N, CA and C atoms of all chains as a GROMACS GRO file, in nm:
protein
  618
    1UNK      N    1   4.241  14.835  17.024
    1UNK     CA    2   4.222  14.966  16.991
    1UNK      C    3   4.321  15.037  16.921
    2UNK      N    4   4.447  15.017  16.962
    2UNK     CA    5   4.573  15.069  16.884
    2UNK      C    6   4.583  15.003  16.749
    3UNK      N    7   4.555  14.866  16.740
    3UNK     CA    8   4.569  14.797  16.619
    3UNK      C    9   4.467  14.863  16.520
    4UNK      N   10   4.349  14.898  16.555
    4UNK     CA   11   4.250  14.940  16.462
    4UNK      C   12   4.284  15.089  16.416
    5UNK      N   13   4.337  15.167  16.509
    5UNK     CA   14   4.383  15.303  16.473
    5UNK      C   15   4.504  15.299  16.364
    6UNK      N   16   4.589  15.196  16.387
    6UNK     CA   17   4.711  15.198  16.300
    6UNK      C   18   4.653  15.149  16.159
    7UNK      N   19   4.552  15.048  16.160
    7UNK     CA   20   4.491  15.005  16.042
    7UNK      C   21   4.426  15.122  15.954
    8UNK      N   22   4.338  15.206  16.028
    8UNK     CA   23   4.274  15.314  15.974
    8UNK      C   24   4.369  15.418  15.908
    9UNK      N   25   4.481  15.447  15.989
    9UNK     CA   26   4.584  15.528  15.938
    9UNK      C   27   4.640  15.479  15.810
   10UNK      N   28   4.681  15.345  15.808
   10UNK     CA   29   4.736  15.293  15.685
   10UNK      C   30   4.640  15.305  15.560
   11UNK      N   31   4.505  15.280  15.591
   11UNK     CA   32   4.406  15.281  15.479
   11UNK      C   33   4.395  15.432  15.430
   12UNK      N   34   4.406  15.529  15.517
   12UNK     CA   35   4.384  15.671  15.473
   12UNK      C   36   4.499  15.719  15.397
   13UNK      N   37   4.625  15.655  15.434
   13UNK     CA   38   4.755  15.696  15.370
   13UNK      C   39   4.738  15.638  15.234
   14UNK      N   40   4.696  15.523  15.197
   14UNK     CA   41   4.702  15.460  15.076
   14UNK      C   42   4.596  15.533  14.990
   15UNK      N   43   4.474  15.573  15.043
   15UNK     CA   44   4.367  15.649  14.976
   15UNK      C   45   4.422  15.779  14.928
   16UNK      N   46   4.501  15.852  15.022
   16UNK     CA   47   4.546  15.987  14.990
   16UNK      C   48   4.639  15.977  14.883
   17UNK      N   49   4.728  15.885  14.884
   17UNK     CA   50   4.820  15.851  14.772
   17UNK      C   51   4.743  15.836  14.636
   18UNK      N   52   4.636  15.761  14.641
   18UNK     CA   53   4.561  15.734  14.515
   18UNK      C   54   4.492  15.876  14.466
   19UNK      N   55   4.445  15.957  14.562
   19UNK     CA   56   4.380  16.070  14.516
   19UNK      C   57   4.483  16.176  14.473
   20UNK      N   58   4.599  16.187  14.539
   20UNK     CA   59   4.696  16.262  14.500
   20UNK      C   60   4.752  16.236  14.357
   21UNK      N   61   4.758  16.092  14.324
   21UNK     CA   62   4.804  16.064  14.202
   21UNK      C   63   4.705  16.091  14.082
   22UNK      N   64   4.574  16.079  14.127
   22UNK     CA   65   4.464  16.128  14.033
   22UNK      C   66   4.478  16.282  13.991
   23UNK      N   67   4.506  16.352  14.094
   23UNK     CA   68   4.516  16.502  14.084
   23UNK      C   69   4.644  16.536  13.990
   24UNK      N   70   4.754  16.465  14.013
   24UNK     CA   71   4.866  16.482  13.930
   24UNK      C   72   4.854  16.447  13.781
   25UNK      N   73   4.787  16.338  13.763
   25UNK     CA   74   4.745  16.290  13.628
   25UNK      C   75   4.661  16.406  13.556
   26UNK      N   76   4.562  16.453  13.633
   26UNK     CA   77   4.490  16.570  13.562
   26UNK      C   78   4.565  16.683  13.537
   27UNK      N   79   4.655  16.736  13.631
   27UNK     CA   80   4.754  16.850  13.606
   27UNK      C   81   4.843  16.817  13.491
   28UNK      N   82   4.878  16.692  13.477
   28UNK     CA   83   4.966  16.657  13.351
   28UNK      C   84   4.894  16.665  13.231
   29UNK      N   85   4.767  16.617  13.221
   29UNK     CA   86   4.689  16.622  13.098
   29UNK      C   87   4.651  16.762  13.064
   30UNK      N   88   4.635  16.852  13.176
   30UNK     CA   89   4.600  16.988  13.134
   30UNK      C   90   4.727  17.047  13.072
   31UNK      N   91   4.838  17.029  13.125
   31UNK     CA   92   4.949  17.102  13.064
   31UNK      C   93   4.977  17.040  12.924
   32UNK      N   94   4.965  16.927  12.906
   32UNK     CA   95   4.975  16.858  12.782
   32UNK      C   96   4.881  16.934  12.668
   33UNK      N   97   4.754  16.950  12.716
   33UNK     CA   98   4.655  17.008  12.635
   33UNK      C   99   4.692  17.154  12.604
   34UNK      N  100   4.753  17.231  12.708
   34UNK     CA  101   4.789  17.369  12.697
   34UNK      C  102   4.900  17.378  12.581
   35UNK      N  103   4.970  17.275  12.561
   35UNK     CA  104   5.091  17.301  12.464
   35UNK      C  105   5.018  17.258  12.331
   36UNK      N  106   4.957  17.141  12.324
   36UNK     CA  107   4.921  17.082  12.200
   36UNK      C  108   4.798  17.122  12.128
   37UNK      N  109   4.693  17.166  12.194
   37UNK     CA  110   4.561  17.186  12.119
   37UNK      C  111   4.565  17.306  12.043
   38UNK      N  112   4.482  17.319  11.948
   38UNK     CA  113   4.499  17.419  11.845
   38UNK      C  114   4.454  17.552  11.878
   39UNK      N  115   4.331  17.571  11.951
   39UNK     CA  116   4.276  17.710  11.970
   39UNK      C  117   4.229  17.733  12.100
   40UNK      N  118   4.184  17.860  12.135
   40UNK     CA  119   4.158  17.902  12.277
   40UNK      C  120   4.065  17.821  12.348
   41UNK      N  121   3.950  17.773  12.274
   41UNK     CA  122   3.849  17.713  12.346
   41UNK      C  123   3.882  17.554  12.372
   42UNK      N  124   3.964  17.496  12.288
   42UNK     CA  125   4.009  17.358  12.326
   42UNK      C  126   4.115  17.374  12.451
   43UNK      N  127   4.189  17.470  12.440
   43UNK     CA  128   4.295  17.482  12.565
   43UNK      C  129   4.214  17.513  12.689
   44UNK      N  130   4.116  17.586  12.688
   44UNK     CA  131   4.040  17.628  12.804
   44UNK      C  132   3.970  17.499  12.848
   45UNK      N  133   3.931  17.418  12.752
   45UNK     CA  134   3.853  17.282  12.796
   45UNK      C  135   3.964  17.205  12.890
   46UNK      N  136   4.087  17.206  12.849
   46UNK     CA  137   4.175  17.118  12.940
   46UNK      C  138   4.217  17.201  13.075
   47UNK      N  139   4.240  17.332  13.062
   47UNK     CA  140   4.291  17.392  13.176
   47UNK      C  141   4.183  17.414  13.275
   48UNK      N  142   4.065  17.402  13.241
   48UNK     CA  143   3.949  17.406  13.345
   48UNK      C  144   3.965  17.278  13.434
   49UNK      N  145   4.021  17.178  13.381
   49UNK     CA  146   4.027  17.043  13.462
   49UNK      C  147   4.133  17.060  13.570
   50UNK      N  148   4.238  17.152  13.535
   50UNK     CA  149   4.333  17.169  13.646
   50UNK      C  150   4.279  17.238  13.766
   51UNK      N  151   4.190  17.331  13.726
   51UNK     CA  152   4.131  17.397  13.849
   51UNK      C  153   4.044  17.310  13.931
   52UNK      N  154   3.960  17.225  13.864
   52UNK     CA  155   3.859  17.156  13.942
   52UNK      C  156   3.908  17.017  13.995
   53UNK      N  157   3.942  16.942  13.904
   53UNK     CA  158   3.988  16.798  13.946
   53UNK      C  159   4.130  16.792  14.000
   54UNK      N  160   4.228  16.858  13.931
   54UNK     CA  161   4.359  16.849  13.978
   54UNK      C  162   4.388  16.908  14.122
   55UNK      N  163   4.341  17.038  14.122
   55UNK     CA  164   4.367  17.105  14.267
   55UNK      C  165   4.276  17.050  14.366
   56UNK      N  166   4.144  17.005  14.326
   56UNK     CA  167   4.056  16.956  14.431
   56UNK      C  168   4.124  16.815  14.488
   57UNK      N  169   4.180  16.738  14.387
   57UNK     CA  170   4.232  16.607  14.431
   57UNK      C  171   4.355  16.627  14.527
   58UNK      N  172   4.443  16.718  14.500
   58UNK     CA  173   4.557  16.743  14.575
   58UNK      C  174   4.516  16.794  14.721
   59UNK      N  175   4.421  16.875  14.714
   59UNK     CA  176   4.372  16.931  14.841
   59UNK      C  177   4.296  16.845  14.927
   60UNK      N  178   4.229  16.745  14.855
   60UNK     CA  179   4.151  16.634  14.928
   60UNK      C  180   4.250  16.536  14.993
   61UNK      N  181   4.370  16.505  14.908
   61UNK     CA  182   4.464  16.421  14.963
   61UNK      C  183   4.541  16.484  15.087
   62UNK      N  184   4.556  16.624  15.084
   62UNK     CA  185   4.617  16.678  15.213
   62UNK      C  186   4.519  16.674  15.330
   63UNK      N  187   4.397  16.683  15.307
   63UNK     CA  188   4.289  16.665  15.415
   63UNK      C  189   4.299  16.534  15.468
   64UNK      N  190   4.316  16.429  15.382
   64UNK     CA  191   4.318  16.294  15.423
   64UNK      C  192   4.443  16.258  15.505
   65UNK      N  193   4.560  16.320  15.471
   65UNK     CA  194   4.681  16.302  15.544
   65UNK      C  195   4.662  16.379  15.669
   66UNK      N  196   4.626  16.500  15.684
   66UNK     CA  197   4.632  16.576  15.798
   66UNK      C  198   4.524  16.560  15.891
   67UNK      N  199   4.411  16.498  15.849
   67UNK     CA  200   4.292  16.480  15.922
   67UNK      C  201   4.228  16.630  15.948
   68UNK      N  202   4.155  16.645  16.060
   68UNK     CA  203   4.081  16.770  16.082
   68UNK      C  204   4.165  16.860  16.163
   69UNK      N  205   4.299  16.883  16.122
   69UNK     CA  206   4.385  16.980  16.183
   69UNK      C  207   4.353  17.108  16.101
   70UNK      N  208   4.410  17.220  16.152
   70UNK     CA  209   4.404  17.350  16.060
   70UNK      C  210   4.459  17.333  15.926
   71UNK      N  211   4.566  17.261  15.907
   71UNK     CA  212   4.598  17.248  15.762
   71UNK      C  213   4.503  17.179  15.678
   72UNK      N  214   4.447  17.078  15.734
   72UNK     CA  215   4.338  17.000  15.648
   72UNK      C  216   4.216  17.081  15.612
   73UNK      N  217   4.167  17.157  15.715
   73UNK     CA  218   4.052  17.236  15.702
   73UNK      C  219   4.082  17.349  15.596
   74UNK      N  220   4.189  17.411  15.614
   74UNK     CA  221   4.214  17.508  15.512
   74UNK      C  222   4.236  17.454  15.362
   75UNK      N  223   4.307  17.348  15.360
   75UNK     CA  224   4.321  17.278  15.232
   75UNK      C  225   4.185  17.249  15.169
   76UNK      N  226   4.094  17.200  15.247
   76UNK     CA  227   3.965  17.168  15.178
   76UNK      C  228   3.881  17.290  15.150
   77UNK      N  229   3.913  17.397  15.218
   77UNK     CA  230   3.840  17.532  15.191
   77UNK      C  231   3.898  17.583  15.062
   78UNK      N  232   4.034  17.581  15.037
   78UNK     CA  233   4.085  17.620  14.914
   78UNK      C  234   4.039  17.539  14.805
   79UNK      N  235   4.033  17.407  14.834
   79UNK     CA  236   3.990  17.315  14.722
   79UNK      C  237   3.849  17.334  14.678
   80UNK      N  238   3.740  17.358  14.778
   80UNK     CA  239   3.612  17.384  14.728
   80UNK      C  240   3.592  17.530  14.680
   81UNK      N  241   3.674  17.617  14.709
   81UNK     CA  242   3.668  17.753  14.656
   81UNK      C  243   3.715  17.736  14.499
   82UNK      N  244   3.824  17.672  14.468
   82UNK     CA  245   3.868  17.652  14.327
   82UNK      C  246   3.759  17.569  14.259
   83UNK      N  247   3.690  17.472  14.316
   83UNK     CA  248   3.611  17.379  14.252
   83UNK      C  249   3.484  17.465  14.210
   84UNK      N  250   3.449  17.572  14.295
   84UNK     CA  251   3.334  17.645  14.275
   84UNK      C  252   3.378  17.762  14.153
   85UNK      N  253   3.487  17.828  14.170
   85UNK     CA  254   3.507  17.939  14.090
   85UNK      C  255   3.586  17.907  13.955
   86UNK      N  256   3.654  17.801  13.938
   86UNK     CA  257   3.731  17.776  13.812
   86UNK      C  258   3.628  17.757  13.690
   87UNK      N  259   3.514  17.693  13.709
   87UNK     CA  260   3.422  17.686  13.594
   87UNK      C  261   3.368  17.825  13.548
   88UNK      N  262   3.342  17.904  13.648
   88UNK     CA  263   3.286  18.040  13.625
   88UNK      C  264   3.379  18.123  13.545
   89UNK      N  265   3.512  18.127  13.593
   89UNK     CA  266   3.605  18.203  13.526
   89UNK      C  267   3.628  18.133  13.388
   90UNK      N  268   3.621  18.007  13.359
   90UNK     CA  269   3.631  17.959  13.226
   90UNK      C  270   3.520  17.988  13.134
   91UNK      N  271   3.395  17.996  13.194
   91UNK     CA  272   3.298  18.038  13.114
   91UNK      C  273   3.304  18.179  13.062
   92UNK      N  274   3.340  18.277  13.171
   92UNK     CA  275   3.347  18.415  13.128
   92UNK      C  276   3.451  18.427  13.043
   93UNK      N  277   3.564  18.374  13.052
   93UNK     CA  278   3.676  18.411  12.945
   93UNK      C  279   3.646  18.347  12.813
   94UNK      N  280   3.570  18.236  12.804
   94UNK     CA  281   3.533  18.178  12.675
   94UNK      C  282   3.441  18.276  12.603
   95UNK      N  283   3.334  18.326  12.678
   95UNK     CA  284   3.231  18.422  12.622
   95UNK      C  285   3.307  18.550  12.583
   96UNK      N  286   3.397  18.607  12.654
   96UNK     CA  287   3.463  18.711  12.620
   96UNK      C  288   3.541  18.696  12.497
   97UNK      N  289   3.620  18.580  12.486
   97UNK     CA  290   3.701  18.554  12.375
   97UNK      C  291   3.616  18.542  12.246
   98UNK      N  292   3.496  18.480  12.248
   98UNK     CA  293   3.419  18.466  12.129
   98UNK      C  294   3.350  18.601  12.093
   99UNK      N  295   3.316  18.679  12.180
   99UNK     CA  296   3.268  18.812  12.156
   99UNK      C  297   3.374  18.920  12.101
  100UNK      N  298   3.490  18.887  12.147
  100UNK     CA  299   3.605  18.965  12.106
  100UNK      C  300   3.653  18.934  11.967
  101UNK      N  301   3.612  18.830  11.928
  101UNK     CA  302   3.644  18.796  11.783
  101UNK      C  303   3.752  18.706  11.756
  102UNK      N  304   3.779  18.609  11.857
  102UNK     CA  305   3.877  18.503  11.835
  102UNK      C  306   3.811  18.395  11.760
  103UNK      N  307   3.877  18.360  11.652
  103UNK     CA  308   3.817  18.255  11.568
  103UNK      C  309   3.831  18.127  11.624
  104UNK      N  310   3.756  18.027  11.571
  104UNK     CA  311   3.762  17.877  11.606
  104UNK      C  312   3.880  17.835  11.503
  105UNK      N  313   3.928  17.703  11.557
  105UNK     CA  314   4.020  17.639  11.467
  105UNK      C  315   3.960  17.580  11.344
  106UNK      N  316   4.035  17.560  11.241
  106UNK     CA  317   3.971  17.532  11.112
  106UNK      C  318   3.913  17.384  11.100
  107UNK      N  319   3.948  17.301  11.206
  107UNK     CA  320   3.895  17.171  11.207
  107UNK      C  321   3.752  17.171  11.267
  108UNK      N  322   3.711  17.266  11.326
  108UNK     CA  323   3.578  17.276  11.393
  108UNK      C  324   3.475  17.272  11.302
  109UNK      N  325   3.353  17.199  11.339
  109UNK     CA  326   3.247  17.182  11.234
  109UNK      C  327   3.120  17.253  11.280
  110UNK      N  328   3.119  17.291  11.409
  110UNK     CA  329   2.981  17.363  11.446
  110UNK      C  330   3.011  17.490  11.544
  111UNK      N  331   2.938  17.590  11.535
  111UNK     CA  332   2.962  17.714  11.612
  111UNK      C  333   2.832  17.752  11.654
  112UNK      N  334   2.765  17.689  11.758
  112UNK     CA  335   2.616  17.727  11.786
  112UNK      C  336   2.608  17.857  11.853
  113UNK      N  337   2.701  17.909  11.925
  113UNK     CA  338   2.696  18.039  11.994
  113UNK      C  339   2.701  18.160  11.882
  114UNK      N  340   2.783  18.141  11.774
  114UNK     CA  341   2.795  18.225  11.676
  114UNK      C  342   2.665  18.238  11.585
  115UNK      N  343   2.617  18.126  11.553
  115UNK     CA  344   2.492  18.122  11.488
  115UNK      C  345   2.385  18.182  11.554
  116UNK      N  346   2.371  18.168  11.692
  116UNK     CA  347   2.268  18.231  11.779
  116UNK      C  348   2.284  18.376  11.794
  117UNK      N  349   2.401  18.416  11.780
  117UNK     CA  350   2.431  18.563  11.793
  117UNK      C  351   2.381  18.629  11.664
  118UNK      N  352   2.410  18.559  11.534
  118UNK     CA  353   2.374  18.617  11.415
  118UNK      C  354   2.231  18.640  11.396
  119UNK      N  355   2.162  18.543  11.460
  119UNK     CA  356   2.001  18.552  11.442
  119UNK      C  357   1.940  18.675  11.515
  120UNK      N  358   6.451  15.761  15.000
  120UNK     CA  359   6.325  15.732  14.927
  120UNK      C  360   6.234  15.872  14.922
  121UNK      N  361   6.200  15.898  14.800
  121UNK     CA  362   6.140  16.035  14.784
  121UNK      C  363   5.980  16.001  14.794
  122UNK      N  364   5.920  16.084  14.872
  122UNK     CA  365   5.770  16.066  14.893
  122UNK      C  366   5.688  16.110  14.782
  123UNK      N  367   5.566  16.080  14.767
  123UNK     CA  368   5.476  16.118  14.654
  123UNK      C  369   5.454  16.261  14.659
  124UNK      N  370   5.455  16.329  14.788
  124UNK     CA  371   5.430  16.476  14.806
  124UNK      C  372   5.542  16.545  14.751
  125UNK      N  373   5.685  16.501  14.784
  125UNK     CA  374   5.797  16.569  14.728
  125UNK      C  375   5.787  16.569  14.575
  126UNK      N  376   5.762  16.439  14.522
  126UNK     CA  377   5.740  16.419  14.370
  126UNK      C  378   5.642  16.521  14.309
  127UNK      N  379   5.541  16.549  14.381
  127UNK     CA  380   5.422  16.635  14.327
  127UNK      C  381   5.489  16.774  14.331
  128UNK      N  382   5.574  16.824  14.427
  128UNK     CA  383   5.626  16.950  14.426
  128UNK      C  384   5.723  16.966  14.311
  129UNK      N  385   5.807  16.860  14.286
  129UNK     CA  386   5.883  16.872  14.159
  129UNK      C  387   5.811  16.884  14.037
  130UNK      N  388   5.700  16.807  14.029
  130UNK     CA  389   5.622  16.797  13.900
  130UNK      C  390   5.552  16.928  13.898
  131UNK      N  391   5.512  16.998  13.991
  131UNK     CA  392   5.441  17.133  13.987
  131UNK      C  393   5.542  17.237  13.928
  132UNK      N  394   5.669  17.227  13.981
  132UNK     CA  395   5.778  17.327  13.920
  132UNK      C  396   5.798  17.292  13.772
  133UNK      N  397   5.796  17.169  13.729
  133UNK     CA  398   5.810  17.128  13.586
  133UNK      C  399   5.676  17.178  13.503
  134UNK      N  400   5.570  17.178  13.570
  134UNK     CA  401   5.446  17.233  13.503
  134UNK      C  402   5.436  17.374  13.483
  135UNK      N  403   5.528  17.442  13.537
  135UNK     CA  404   5.540  17.590  13.477
  135UNK      C  405   5.584  17.614  13.345
  136UNK      N  406   5.668  17.521  13.288
  136UNK     CA  407   5.727  17.548  13.155
  136UNK      C  408   5.611  17.553  13.049
  137UNK      N  409   5.506  17.465  13.041
  137UNK     CA  410   5.405  17.486  12.945
  137UNK      C  411   5.331  17.625  12.942
  138UNK      N  412   5.304  17.663  13.077
  138UNK     CA  413   5.239  17.782  13.110
  138UNK      C  414   5.316  17.898  13.049
  139UNK      N  415   5.443  17.898  13.073
  139UNK     CA  416   5.540  17.998  13.027
  139UNK      C  417   5.551  18.015  12.876
  140UNK      N  418   5.552  17.893  12.824
  140UNK     CA  419   5.554  17.891  12.673
  140UNK      C  420   5.424  17.936  12.605
  141UNK      N  421   5.308  17.919  12.678
  141UNK     CA  422   5.187  17.964  12.612
  141UNK      C  423   5.172  18.118  12.648
  142UNK      N  424   5.228  18.166  12.762
  142UNK     CA  425   5.216  18.299  12.792
  142UNK      C  426   5.301  18.380  12.681
  143UNK      N  427   5.423  18.328  12.655
  143UNK     CA  428   5.505  18.410  12.561
  143UNK      C  429   5.456  18.388  12.416
  144UNK      N  430   5.426  18.270  12.382
  144UNK     CA  431   5.390  18.248  12.229
  144UNK      C  432   5.241  18.275  12.197
  145UNK      N  433   5.147  18.252  12.305
  145UNK     CA  434   5.005  18.259  12.268
  145UNK      C  435   4.961  18.375  12.168
  146UNK      N  436   4.892  18.331  12.061
  146UNK     CA  437   4.860  18.439  11.960
  146UNK      C  438   4.777  18.555  12.006
  147UNK      N  439   4.667  18.526  12.095
  147UNK     CA  440   4.563  18.622  12.126
  147UNK      C  441   4.572  18.658  12.277
  148UNK      N  442   4.506  18.751  12.331
  148UNK     CA  443   4.511  18.778  12.464
  148UNK      C  444   4.440  18.687  12.551
  149UNK      N  445   4.314  18.619  12.498
  149UNK     CA  446   4.259  18.519  12.584
  149UNK      C  447   4.352  18.392  12.611
  150UNK      N  448   4.432  18.371  12.511
  150UNK     CA  449   4.536  18.264  12.534
  150UNK      C  450   4.624  18.280  12.653
  151UNK      N  451   4.672  18.407  12.657
  151UNK     CA  452   4.756  18.440  12.774
  151UNK      C  453   4.684  18.442  12.909
  152UNK      N  454   4.559  18.490  12.905
  152UNK     CA  455   4.468  18.492  13.032
  152UNK      C  456   4.462  18.340  13.077
  153UNK      N  457   4.420  18.255  12.990
  153UNK     CA  458   4.398  18.115  13.021
  153UNK      C  459   4.533  18.056  13.077
  154UNK      N  460   4.646  18.085  13.021
  154UNK     CA  461   4.775  18.037  13.066
  154UNK      C  462   4.809  18.092  13.198
  155UNK      N  463   4.790  18.225  13.227
  155UNK     CA  464   4.802  18.284  13.363
  155UNK      C  465   4.712  18.229  13.465
  156UNK      N  466   4.590  18.187  13.421
  156UNK     CA  467   4.490  18.125  13.523
  156UNK      C  468   4.545  17.985  13.555
  157UNK      N  469   4.587  17.902  13.454
  157UNK     CA  470   4.630  17.782  13.481
  157UNK      C  471   4.765  17.793  13.571
  158UNK      N  472   4.857  17.887  13.547
  158UNK     CA  473   4.976  17.890  13.623
  158UNK      C  474   4.958  17.923  13.768
  159UNK      N  475   4.840  18.030  13.789
  159UNK     CA  476   4.799  18.058  13.926
  159UNK      C  477   4.765  17.932  14.006
  160UNK      N  478   4.678  17.850  13.933
  160UNK     CA  479   4.630  17.729  14.003
  160UNK      C  480   4.746  17.631  14.048
  161UNK      N  481   4.841  17.622  13.952
  161UNK     CA  482   4.942  17.538  13.981
  161UNK      C  483   5.017  17.589  14.099
  162UNK      N  484   5.023  17.728  14.117
  162UNK     CA  485   5.110  17.777  14.237
  162UNK      C  486   5.026  17.755  14.354
  163UNK      N  487   4.894  17.759  14.338
  163UNK     CA  488   4.812  17.738  14.471
  163UNK      C  489   4.833  17.585  14.521
  164UNK      N  490   4.826  17.499  14.418
  164UNK     CA  491   4.841  17.352  14.447
  164UNK      C  492   4.988  17.331  14.528
  165UNK      N  493   5.090  17.410  14.454
  165UNK     CA  494   5.230  17.391  14.509
  165UNK      C  495   5.239  17.454  14.651
  166UNK      N  496   5.162  17.562  14.680
  166UNK     CA  497   5.175  17.614  14.810
  166UNK      C  498   5.105  17.526  14.915
  167UNK      N  499   5.002  17.464  14.865
  167UNK     CA  500   4.922  17.356  14.952
  167UNK      C  501   5.015  17.242  14.995
  168UNK      N  502   5.087  17.183  14.881
  168UNK     CA  503   5.180  17.076  14.916
  168UNK      C  504   5.295  17.119  14.999
  169UNK      N  505   5.346  17.236  14.970
  169UNK     CA  506   5.467  17.280  15.053
  169UNK      C  507   5.427  17.314  15.202
  170UNK      N  508   5.300  17.347  15.214
  170UNK     CA  509   5.254  17.386  15.344
  170UNK      C  510   5.242  17.258  15.435
  171UNK      N  511   5.182  17.150  15.373
  171UNK     CA  512   5.188  17.016  15.448
  171UNK      C  513   5.326  16.966  15.465
  172UNK      N  514   5.415  16.995  15.374
  172UNK     CA  515   5.554  16.930  15.378
  172UNK      C  516   5.624  17.003  15.505
  173UNK      N  517   5.592  17.136  15.516
  173UNK     CA  518   5.679  17.189  15.627
  173UNK      C  519   5.601  17.196  15.757
  174UNK      N  520   5.469  17.151  15.746
  174UNK     CA  521   5.396  17.165  15.880
  174UNK      C  522   5.363  17.290  15.915
  175UNK      N  523   5.351  17.384  15.824
  175UNK     CA  524   5.315  17.543  15.857
  175UNK      C  525   5.175  17.564  15.801
  176UNK      N  526   5.088  17.631  15.874
  176UNK     CA  527   4.951  17.655  15.823
  176UNK      C  528   4.962  17.799  15.739
  177UNK      N  529   5.071  17.875  15.752
  177UNK     CA  530   5.055  18.005  15.692
  177UNK      C  531   5.075  18.005  15.537
  178UNK      N  532   5.129  17.905  15.478
  178UNK     CA  533   5.137  17.904  15.331
  178UNK      C  534   4.994  17.877  15.276
  179UNK      N  535   4.908  17.800  15.358
  179UNK     CA  536   4.778  17.778  15.309
  179UNK      C  537   4.678  17.901  15.300
  180UNK      N  538   4.709  18.001  15.406
  180UNK     CA  539   4.638  18.126  15.391
  180UNK      C  540   4.700  18.201  15.268
  181UNK      N  541   4.808  18.195  15.223
  181UNK     CA  542   4.860  18.255  15.099
  181UNK      C  543   4.786  18.205  14.981
  182UNK      N  544   4.768  18.069  14.986
  182UNK     CA  545   4.705  17.997  14.873
  182UNK      C  546   4.556  18.047  14.871
  183UNK      N  547   4.487  18.060  14.971
  183UNK     CA  548   4.334  18.098  14.978
  183UNK      C  549   4.337  18.232  14.906
  184UNK      N  550   4.423  18.333  14.957
  184UNK     CA  551   4.417  18.472  14.908
  184UNK      C  552   4.448  18.464  14.760
  185UNK      N  553   4.554  18.378  14.709
  185UNK     CA  554   4.591  18.381  14.567
  185UNK      C  555   4.471  18.330  14.493
  186UNK      N  556   4.406  18.242  14.535
  186UNK     CA  557   4.276  18.182  14.467
  186UNK      C  558   4.179  18.297  14.448
  187UNK      N  559   4.150  18.373  14.548
  187UNK     CA  560   4.056  18.486  14.546
  187UNK      C  561   4.102  18.582  14.430
  188UNK      N  562   4.224  18.614  14.447
  188UNK     CA  563   4.294  18.720  14.348
  188UNK      C  564   4.276  18.672  14.208
  189UNK      N  565   4.309  18.558  14.189
  189UNK     CA  566   4.309  18.487  14.052
  189UNK      C  567   4.169  18.496  13.995
  190UNK      N  568   4.067  18.461  14.067
  190UNK     CA  569   3.934  18.465  14.019
  190UNK      C  570   3.898  18.598  13.987
  191UNK      N  571   3.915  18.690  14.075
  191UNK     CA  572   3.858  18.832  14.050
  191UNK      C  573   3.947  18.888  13.926
  192UNK      N  574   4.071  18.853  13.920
  192UNK     CA  575   4.165  18.906  13.790
  192UNK      C  576   4.100  18.840  13.664
  193UNK      N  577   4.071  18.721  13.665
  193UNK     CA  578   4.019  18.660  13.546
  193UNK      C  579   3.881  18.724  13.496
  194UNK      N  580   3.798  18.737  13.603
  194UNK     CA  581   3.668  18.791  13.576
  194UNK      C  582   3.680  18.944  13.517
  195UNK      N  583   3.771  19.020  13.579
  195UNK     CA  584   3.793  19.161  13.545
  195UNK      C  585   3.845  19.168  13.392
  196UNK      N  586   3.935  19.082  13.367
  196UNK     CA  587   3.987  19.084  13.222
  196UNK      C  588   3.891  19.042  13.132
  197UNK      N  589   3.810  18.933  13.151
  197UNK     CA  590   3.705  18.896  13.059
  197UNK      C  591   3.607  18.999  13.044
  198UNK      N  592   3.560  19.074  13.158
  198UNK     CA  593   3.476  19.181  13.133
  198UNK      C  594   3.525  19.300  13.046
  199UNK      N  595   3.657  19.330  13.067
  199UNK     CA  596   3.724  19.435  12.993
  199UNK      C  597   3.726  19.388  12.836
  200UNK      N  598   3.760  19.266  12.812
  200UNK     CA  599   3.760  19.225  12.681
  200UNK      C  600   3.625  19.219  12.617
  201UNK      N  601   3.516  19.188  12.689
  201UNK     CA  602   3.393  19.162  12.635
  201UNK      C  603   3.331  19.309  12.614
  202UNK      N  604   3.324  19.396  12.710
  202UNK     CA  605   3.244  19.522  12.695
  202UNK      C  606   3.335  19.646  12.686
  203UNK      N  607   3.473  19.630  12.709
  203UNK     CA  608   3.549  19.755  12.695
  203UNK      C  609   3.557  19.843  12.819
  204UNK      N  610   3.486  19.797  12.930
  204UNK     CA  611   3.495  19.864  13.050
  204UNK      C  612   3.501  19.780  13.165
  205UNK      N  613   3.558  19.826  13.277
  205UNK     CA  614   3.565  19.733  13.396
  205UNK      C  615   3.460  19.805  13.472
  206UNK      N  616   3.375  19.721  13.546
  206UNK     CA  617   3.257  19.752  13.635
  206UNK      C  618   3.154  19.818  13.550
   0.00000   0.00000   0.00000
């Protein structure tokens, strides 16, 4: 009984380390894109990944470490809330930027929303 | 031996620097809004990791409230930029 419990604990620790590392990689890629990419829409494309995959990965890792204690339940609640609201906020700020008149970068080849608005 | 959670705290502090760069330099208003949104998410993740590190539940409540305020703020600013009015 005790041996199985220790084994499950070890497996959960390794899994939570893997999920935490995935979340940190997505946060790193988001920050890299925030510096390097050319215009608002490309930057938003990467920073939305911080809100969904990065934050949800770290919160899931905390749930795996803490189990169903209050810290774990609240962590997964924060993660699910971010997973639901980050894409909505990203879509709203993108639409507002396009209607506000922020142009696309000069390498972009298609602008379907602008063409649909002109018609 | 530094654990992966402590490393993630250090990493989140370092992740402030690109957000600050984009807030200061960003050419348009939506750039700055995007950077503030990303920085708030980083703060939320940092509060979660710190809460588990210290074994205290209260920082996770702060993270939940900060997530709600960040979402409402972003939606309000985008509505203001889009239509010129709030509500």
